[in-house]
N, C-alpha and C positions, 0 to 999 in steps of 0.2 A: 278957381285955382290955376287952371290950365292957361288961361288968359295972362295970369301973372307970371306964367313961367314955373309954377309951382305944382310938381306932381303929387298926387294924393299917395299916401302911404296905408298900412294896414289899419292904422287907426281912424283914417278918414273913413276908409271903406266900412269897418265895422261901426262907426258913429251914424252913416248912412243907413246901412243894414238896419241896426237897431230902431232907428225913425220909421223906417217903412213897416218894419215888425210891428212895432208897437201901434201903428195905424191899421193893422190888419192886412197890408198890401204885401202877402208873401210872395207874390210874383216879382215885384221890384226888390224885394230883401233877397229874393234867390239870385237875381241877375247881379247884385253887388257880391253876394256871397261867391260866385263863380267868378266874377270880375277879378277878384283878388288873385286868383290863380292865373287867368289869363294876362294879367299884367306883371306874372312873375313874382309876386308877393306871397307871403304865407300868413295864414292865420295863426294868431298864438295858440299855443297848445293847452290852455285851458279852456273849459267848457263854457266860458263866459261868452266867448265868440259865436259859439254855436246855439247857445242858450236862447237867445231872442228868437231864433228861426224857429226850432221846434216848439217853443212855447207859444208863438203867435198859431203854428200849424194846427197844435192841438187844440188851442182856444178857439178855433175856426172848424174844428172836426177834420181837418184834412190830415188824417192819421197817416196815410201812405206817405203823403211828404216830409211828416215828422219823422218817419222810419228812415226816410232817405238820408236824412240828416244824420241819424244815430250811424248808418252804415258808414257815411263819410267820416263820422268820428272815428269809427272802428279802424277805417283805412289809416287814419292818422295815429292809430294807437292809443286813441283817447277811449278809455272804457268808461262804459255807463256806470255811474255812481246812484246812490240813493236820491240825490236831488233830481238827477236827468229821467230816472224810473218813476219818480212821484210824479212828475209833470206829463209823464206817457199814460201813467195809470189814470189821472185827472182828465185826459183827453179821451181814454176809452170810457171813462165814467159819463162825460158829456155826451157820448153817443150810447150809452146804455149797453154796452158790449162787454159783458161779464166774462165772454169765453177769452176774448183777447188780453183782459186786464188779468184773470187767471194764468193764462200761458206766461204772460210778463212777470208775475209774481214767482213763477216757477223757475223761469230764466235767472231772476235774481238769485234764487236759492242756488241753482247749480253754479252761478258766477262768484257766489261768496258775497254779493250785495247784502248788505244787512238793511231790513225793512225797519222804519222810524214809525212814529205815531202818526203821520202824515201819510205815510203808504198805506197803514191799515186803515186809517178812517177813509182814504179814497176808495180803497178796495170795497170797503163796508158800503160805501156811498153807490158803488156802481151797482153790487148786489141789490141794494134797495131799489135802485130805478129799474132794474131788470124784474123785480118782484120776487127773488130768490132771498128770501127772509132767513132760510134754513142757513145759507152760507154767510150770510151777514153776520149772524149771531155766531156761527162757527170762529168766524175771521174775527169778531170782537172779543171772544176769548182767548184765540191765539196772541192777537196784539197785546192783551193785558199781560198775559203769562210772559210773551218774549221782552216787554218793556220792564218787567219787575226787577 
């Protein structure tokens, strides 16, 4: 592009960022994520531009990197919604970290973010992976009551 005298825009960066993220190369995806700002451009205010990054981080178990993305979202006044929270809970489930997943469920309640069936299913999954069947069954009941 540059050789043809065409400057990349936000969509160019986002497309490349998504490509690297889908390949699991979060390092390169982050380069493009931060490259947007260094080139004086801004990401769209929708979570789509952030989703690929934290989804890839969560899938690879790089939860601290995923949390860094959500902090960046907060700095841009983009609040975590159910979709974002579900991806993070799935990430904690992959690691079997019931405490972090439970903390995130609590944060959702405090922030007024409504859990959905996927939220409860992911949380039950992390409880089962951690061998905490009591919490799994308790949240199973909560989920059904909440969704009725």
